[in-house]
C-alpha positions in Angstrom: -30.8 6.3 -44.3 -29.0 3.5 -42.4 -31.3 1.3 -40.4 -29.9 -0.4 -37.4 -31.5 -3.8 -36.9 -31.8 -5.6 -33.6 -28.9 -7.8 -34.5 -26.6 -4.9 -35.5 -27.6 -3.0 -32.4 -26.7 -6.0 -30.2 -23.4 -6.3 -32.1 -22.6 -2.6 -31.5 -23.5 -2.9 -27.9 -21.2 -5.9 -27.5 -18.4 -3.9 -29.3 -18.9 -1.0 -26.9 -18.9 -3.3 -23.9 -15.7 -5.0 -25.0 -13.9 -1.7 -25.5 -15.0 -0.2 -22.1 -14.9 -3.2 -19.8 -12.4 -2.8 -16.9 -12.4 -6.3 -15.3 -10.8 -9.3 -16.8 -13.4 -11.9 -15.9 -16.3 -9.9 -17.2 -14.3 -9.2 -20.4 -13.7 -12.9 -20.9 -17.4 -13.7 -20.3 -18.5 -11.0 -22.7 -16.3 -12.2 -25.6 -17.3 -15.9 -25.3 -21.0 -15.1 -24.7 -21.1 -12.6 -27.6 -19.3 -14.9 -30.1 -21.5 -17.8 -29.2 -24.6 -15.7 -29.6 -23.8 -14.1 -32.9 -22.6 -17.4 -34.5 -25.4 -19.5 -32.9 -22.8 -21.8 -31.5 -23.9 -24.6 -29.1 -20.6 -24.6 -27.3 -17.5 -22.5 -26.9 -14.2 -22.5 -25.1 -12.0 -19.6 -24.3 -8.3 -20.3 -24.1 -5.9 -17.7 -22.8 -2.1 -17.8 -23.2 -0.2 -17.8 -19.9 3.6 -18.4 -19.6 3.8 -20.1 -23.0 0.8 -22.4 -22.4 -2.9 -22.2 -23.4 -5.2 -22.5 -20.5 -9.0 -23.2 -20.7 -10.5 -20.2 -19.0 -14.2 -20.7 -19.8 -16.0 -23.8 -21.1 -19.6 -23.6 -22.1 -21.9 -26.2 -23.7 -25.6 -25.3 -23.8 -26.8 -28.8 -24.7 -24.9 -30.5 -21.9 -25.5 -27.6 -19.4 -21.8 -27.1 -18.9 -20.7 -23.7 -17.6 -17.2 -24.0 -16.2 -14.7 -21.2 -15.3 -17.3 -18.4 -15.0 -16.8 -15.8 -12.3 -14.0 -17.1 -10.1 -14.6 -20.8 -10.3 -11.4 -22.4 -11.7 -11.3 -25.2 -14.3 -9.6 -28.4 -13.2 -6.7 -29.4 -15.5 -7.0 -26.0 -17.2 -3.8 -26.4 -19.3 -4.7 -27.4 -22.8 -2.6 -30.4 -23.8 -2.4 -30.9 -27.6 -0.3 -32.9 -30.1 1.5 -31.5 -33.1 -1.4 -32.3 -35.5 -4.1 -31.1 -33.1 -6.6 -28.5 -34.4 -5.7 -26.1 -31.6 -2.0 -26.5 -32.3 -2.6 -25.7 -36.0 -4.6 -22.6 -35.0 -1.7 -21.4 -32.9 0.9 -22.1 -35.6 -1.0 -20.5 -38.5 -2.4 -17.6 -36.4 -5.6 -17.3 -38.5 -9.1 -18.6 -38.2 -9.6 -22.3 -38.9 -13.2 -23.3 -40.0 -14.0 -27.0 -40.1 -17.4 -28.2 -41.4 -17.3 -31.7 -39.9 -14.3 -32.5 -37.7 -14.9 -36.3 -38.0 -14.5 -36.0 -41.8 -11.4 -33.9 -41.5 -8.3 -36.2 -41.8 -5.7 -33.4 -41.4 -6.0 -33.2 -37.6 -5.7 -35.5 -34.6 -9.1 -35.4 -32.8 -8.6 -38.0 -30.1 -9.5 -35.5 -27.3 -12.7 -34.6 -29.1 -13.7 -38.2 -29.6 -13.1 -38.8 -25.9 -15.2 -35.9 -24.9 -18.0 -36.9 -27.2 -18.0 -40.5 -26.0 -17.9 -39.5 -22.4 -20.8 -37.0 -22.7 -22.9 -38.6 -25.4 -22.3 -35.6 -27.6 -21.5 -35.2 -31.3 -19.0 -32.5 -32.2 -19.3 -31.5 -35.8 -18.6 -28.0 -37.0 -15.7 -26.0 -35.3 -14.5 -22.5 -35.7 -11.2 -21.6 -34.1 -10.2 -17.9 -34.0 -6.9 -16.8 -32.6 -6.9 -13.7 -30.3 -3.9 -11.6 -31.5 -2.4 -8.5 -30.0 -1.5 -5.5 -32.1 2.2 -6.5 -31.8 1.3 -9.9 -33.4 1.7 -11.9 -30.2 -0.9 -14.6 -29.5 -3.1 -13.8 -26.6 -5.5 -16.8 -26.8 -7.9 -18.8 -28.9 -11.7 -18.9 -29.1 -13.1 -22.2 -30.1 -16.8 -22.3 -31.2 -18.5 -25.6 -31.7 -21.6 -26.7 -33.6 -23.3 -23.8 -35.4 -27.1 -24.2 -35.2 -29.6 -23.2 -37.8 -33.2 -22.0 -37.1 -34.3 -25.7 -36.8 -31.6 -26.4 -34.2 -29.6 -28.5 -36.7 -25.8 -28.4 -36.8 -24.4 -26.7 -39.8 -21.0 -25.4 -40.8 -20.0 -22.0 -39.6 -20.6 -19.5 -42.5 -17.4 -17.9 -43.7 -18.5 -14.4 -42.7 -18.5 -15.5 -39.1 -14.8 -15.8 -39.3 -14.4 -12.0 -39.9 -17.0 -11.1 -37.3 -15.4 -13.2 -34.6 -12.0 -12.0 -35.6 -13.2 -8.4 -35.3 -14.7 -9.0 -31.9 -11.5 -10.8 -30.6 -9.3 -7.9 -31.9 -11.4 -5.5 -29.9 -11.0 -7.7 -26.9 -7.3 -7.9 -27.5 -7.0 -4.1 -27.6 -9.0 -3.8 -24.4 -7.0 -6.6 -22.7 -3.7 -5.1 -23.8 -4.8 -1.7 -22.3 -5.8 -3.4 -19.1 -2.5 -5.2 -18.9 -0.6 -1.9 -19.5 -2.6 -0.2 -16.7 -1.9 -3.1 -14.4 1.8 -3.0 -15.3 1.9 0.7 -14.5 0.0 0.2 -11.2 2.4 -2.7 -10.2 5.3 -0.4 -11.1 3.8 2.4 -8.9 3.2 0.0 -6.0 6.7 -1.5 -6.3 8.2 2.0 -6.3 6.2 3.0 -3.3 7.2 -0.2 -1.4 10.9 0.5 -2.3 10.5 4.0 -0.9 8.9 2.6 2.2 11.9 0.3 2.7 14.2 3.3 2.3 12.2 5.4 4.8 12.1 2.7 7.4 15.8 1.8 6.9 17.0 5.3 7.6 16.5 4.8 11.3 16.2 1.8 13.6 13.6 3.8 15.5 11.2 3.7 12.6 11.9 0.2 11.3 8.4 -1.0 11.0 6.2 2.1 11.5 5.3 2.7 7.9 4.3 -0.9 7.1 2.5 -1.3 10.4 0.4 1.9 9.7 -0.5 0.6 6.2 -1.5 -2.8 7.6 -3.5 -1.3 10.4 -5.3 1.0 7.9 -6.4 -1.9 5.8 -7.6 -3.8 8.9 -9.6 -0.8 10.0 -11.2 -0.4 6.6 -12.3 -4.1 6.7 -13.7 -3.5 10.2 -15.6 -0.4 9.1 -17.1 -2.1 6.1 -18.2 -5.0 8.3 -19.9 -2.5 10.6 -21.5 -0.8 7.6 -22.9 -4.2 6.4 -24.5 -4.6 9.8 -25.9 -1.1 9.8 -23.6 0.1 12.5 -21.6 2.7 10.5 -22.8 5.3 8.0 -20.1 4.9 5.3 -18.7 2.1 3.1 -15.1 2.4 1.9 -14.8 1.2 -1.6 -11.9 -0.6 -3.3 -10.5 2.6 -4.9 -10.5 4.4 -1.5 -8.9 1.4 0.0 -6.0 1.6 -2.5 -5.6 5.3 -2.1 -5.4 5.0 1.7 -2.9 2.1 1.4 -0.6 4.2 -0.9 -1.0 7.2 1.3 -0.1 5.2 4.4 3.0 3.8 2.8 4.1 7.3 1.7 3.0 9.4 4.7 6.5 9.7 6.1 8.3 10.1 2.7 9.5 13.5 3.7 11.7 11.9 6.4 14.1 11.0 3.6 15.1 14.7 3.9 15.1 14.9 7.7 18.7 14.8 9.0 19.5 11.3 10.2 21.1 12.6 13.4 17.7 14.0 14.4 15.7 10.9 13.3 18.2 8.7 15.3 18.3 11.0 18.3 17.4 8.6 21.1 18.7 10.8 24.0 18.4 14.5 25.0 22.0 15.3 24.3 22.5 13.0 21.3 26.0 13.5 19.8 26.7 16.2 22.5 26.8 13.6 25.3 30.4 12.3 25.0 31.8 15.9 24.6 29.9 17.1 27.7 31.1 14.2 29.9 34.7 14.8 28.8 34.3 18.5 29.5 33.0 18.0 33.0 35.8 15.5 33.7 38.3 18.1 32.5 36.8 20.7 34.8 37.0 18.3 37.7 40.7 17.7 37.0 41.5 21.4 36.5 39.7 22.2 39.8 41.7 19.6 41.6 45.0 21.0 40.2 43.9 24.4 41.3 43.3 23.1 44.8 46.6 21.2 44.9 48.5 24.3 43.7 46.8 26.5 46.3 44.7 28.5 43.9 41.5 27.1 45.4 40.4 26.6 49.0 40.2 22.8 49.9 36.7 23.2 51.4 35.5 25.1 48.4 37.0 22.5 46.1 35.4 19.7 48.1 31.9 21.2 47.7 32.4 22.1 44.0 33.8 18.6 43.3 30.9 16.9 45.1 28.4 19.0 43.2 30.1 18.2 39.9 30.5 14.5 40.7 26.8 14.2 41.6 25.7 15.9 38.4 28.0 13.7 36.3 26.5 10.6 38.0 23.0 11.9 37.4 23.6 12.9 33.8 23.2 9.5 32.1 19.8 9.1 33.6 18.7 12.6 32.7 19.9 12.0 29.2 17.6 9.1 28.6 14.6 9.7 30.9 11.3 10.2 29.1 10.2 13.0 31.3 12.1 15.3 33.8 10.8 16.5 37.1 11.1 20.0 38.6 14.2 19.2 40.8 16.1 17.8 37.8 15.3 20.9 35.8 16.5 23.1 38.7 19.8 21.2 38.9 20.4 21.5 35.2 19.8 25.3 35.2 22.0 25.6 38.4 24.9 23.9 36.6 24.3 26.0 33.5 25.0 29.1 35.6 28.3 27.8 36.7 31.6 28.6 34.9 35.1 27.3 35.5 37.7 30.1 35.2 41.3 28.9 34.4 44.4 30.6 35.8 44.8 32.5 32.5 41.3 33.8 32.6 39.8 31.4 30.1 36.2 30.6 31.0 34.7 27.1 30.5 30.9 27.0 31.1 29.7 23.8 32.7 26.9 23.8 30.1 26.9 25.8 26.9 23.7 27.1 25.4 23.2 24.1 23.1 23.8 21.6 26.0 21.5 23.5 28.3 18.8 23.7 25.7 19.0 19.9 25.1 19.0 19.0 28.8 16.0 21.3 29.4 13.8 19.2 27.2 11.0 18.3 29.6 9.6 15.4 27.6 11.1 13.4 24.7 14.5 13.9 23.2 14.1 16.7 20.7 14.6 20.5 21.2 11.9 22.9 19.8 14.1 23.5 16.8 14.7 19.8 16.2 11.0 19.1 16.6 10.2 21.8 14.0 12.7 20.1 11.7 10.9 16.8 12.1 7.5 18.4 11.6 8.8 19.7 8.3 8.7 16.1 6.9 5.0 16.6 6.0 5.9 19.6 4.0 8.6 17.7 2.2 6.2 14.7 1.7 3.7 17.1 0.0 6.4 18.5 -2.2 7.9 15.1 -3.2 4.5 13.6 -3.9 3.6 16.6 -6.0 6.4 15.5 -8.4 4.8 12.1 -8.9 2.2 12.0 -11.7 -0.6 10.1 -9.9 -3.4 9.4 -12.3 -7.1 10.1 -11.6 -7.4 6.7 -9.8 -5.0 7.9 -7.1 -5.7 11.6 -7.1 -6.1 11.8 -3.3 -2.9 10.0 -2.2 -0.9 13.2 -1.9 -3.6 15.1 0.0 -4.2 12.2 2.5 -0.5 11.6 3.1 0.5 15.2 3.6 -2.4 15.9 6.1 -1.9 13.1 8.6 -0.7 15.5 11.3 -3.7 17.9 10.9 -6.4 17.9 13.6 -10.1 18.7 13.3 -9.8 21.7 15.6 -7.0 23.3 13.5 -4.3 22.7 16.1 -2.3 20.3 13.9 0.4 21.1 11.4 1.7 22.3 9.0 -1.4 24.2 7.7 -3.7 24.1 10.7 -6.5 22.7 8.7 -9.9 22.1 10.2 -12.6 19.3 10.0 -14.1 20.5 6.7 -10.7 19.9 5.0 -10.0 16.5 6.4 -11.9 13.6 4.8 -12.6 10.1 6.2 -9.4 8.5 4.9 -7.2 11.3 6.2 -8.9 11.0 9.6 -8.3 7.2 9.7 -4.6 7.7 8.8 -4.2 10.3 11.5 -5.7 8.1 14.2 -3.8 5.0 13.1 -0.5 6.9 12.9 -0.9 8.2 16.5 -1.9 4.7 17.7 1.1 3.0 16.1 3.5 5.6 17.4 2.1 5.2 21.0 2.2 1.4 21.0 5.5 1.0 19.1 8.4 -0.5 21.0 11.2 1.1 18.9 10.7 4.8 19.5 13.7 6.5 21.2 11.8 9.3 23.0 9.2 7.3 24.9 8.4 3.9 26.4 5.8 1.6 24.9 2.2 2.5 25.8 -0.2 -0.4 26.4 -3.0 -0.6 23.9 -5.7 0.3 26.4 -3.8 3.3 27.5 -3.2 4.4 23.8 -7.0 4.2 23.3 -7.5 6.4 26.3 -5.1 9.0 24.9 -6.9 8.9 21.5 -10.3 9.2 23.3 -9.0 12.2 25.2 -7.8 13.8 22.0 -11.2 13.2 20.4 -13.0 14.9 23.4 -10.7 17.9 22.9 -12.0 18.1 19.3 -8.7 17.0 17.6 -9.8 13.6 16.4 -13.1 12.1 15.0 -14.9 10.6 18.0 -16.8 7.9 16.0 -13.6 6.7 14.4 -11.6 6.8 17.6 -14.3 4.6 19.2 -14.5 2.2 16.3 -10.7 2.0 15.8 -10.1 1.8 19.6 -12.6 -1.1 20.0 -11.0 -2.9 17.1 -7.5 -2.5 18.4 -8.4 -3.7 21.9 -10.1 -6.8 20.5 -7.1 -7.3 18.1 -4.7 -7.1 21.0 -6.8 -9.5 23.1 -6.8 -12.1 20.3 -3.0 -11.9 20.0 -2.5 -12.8 23.7 
């Protein structure tokens, strides 16, 4: 029966840690610590290849109490400079372990840098084991340099030959893990670059949405930082971790992805009539001219013509303002409907309505610039967002991006769209995105259907929506307070 000694157990645990570690810095610490421990090395240096150069990432010397490069502390002059006959250069060139019993007795290599280090620190470098870190494709990833193997009496001895295989085995495990980490990072960078490209495409589709997506994403990140600061002070119940932060960031960038399908003429509709305006103005001018001809040719009484022409002239003069005004009053609605009932009848019996059904419907928009049908078309963007994101293979790390992005128009009381979801189906990240999206829309200065709302007024609107049960009251209070302070700092 195989007995696992303490040393073998430690070696197995190190191998497991190397194969499962997810963070670069801890992986680098693990490999150097482990190799120094199992070879009884007094010192060690980890070099990592970067853009064709070897950089000292970690330097440890137990006797001298040196621990540089650990955690996030950088090493000054980290680029390893070496000559053609340097030991490090030889290791890189031959791509195999190099084991030197006494470097001062080895005439093959230039050791000026070692001598300088020893003289400066009153140290004696003797045995050295250099092991290259090689990827599966044969590419050099780095070098581990171990110095001064110590026996049980703390005397320096050569590194036993079997240590070469052990360190090579550990570094190959590290290389596999590091390669996988780099592949994952490359995929994540590809995903984020794709998302940012899509964000640019969304915002470029309409000048009235030019910065909305990026602003929403930025605000969401600021809100998370603020919430976490409150949590640290014991003023909020939840902490938002790094993965949730990334998921919300991606969801914020993608929340309007479905607008890629929304017709551009609706997205760009900055007035009630939109593309109908010029045609309507030309038609009303034509009717005015036809009525004048009728009057001049005796088909229309002059008094009747004067009244009709004045009415039409007043409406034509008022129309540009009605077309762009954010909200219409009752008298304006009355005049629109009065004109919609009027029809010009030509001598041949042809009827020309002052306003056709489409024009009447557009002008009767009480608030904003979209008809009910157009608004429903815009609201469909969340459905398209959900369908489009469903085609993207998000891995487990980003498994909530689709859900968060496609639910940002849902309200806690079920009055939102498209699925009328309620509080139990709307998590913290979705609630944050919903509030931030509304806030940015209210305070944005590039929306066609409304004027810019001051920050304090936007917070009042959000607070009213929270009291109605649509938004999370705690989050509205937290986000509102933050946005007011943020606004005050910018002015």
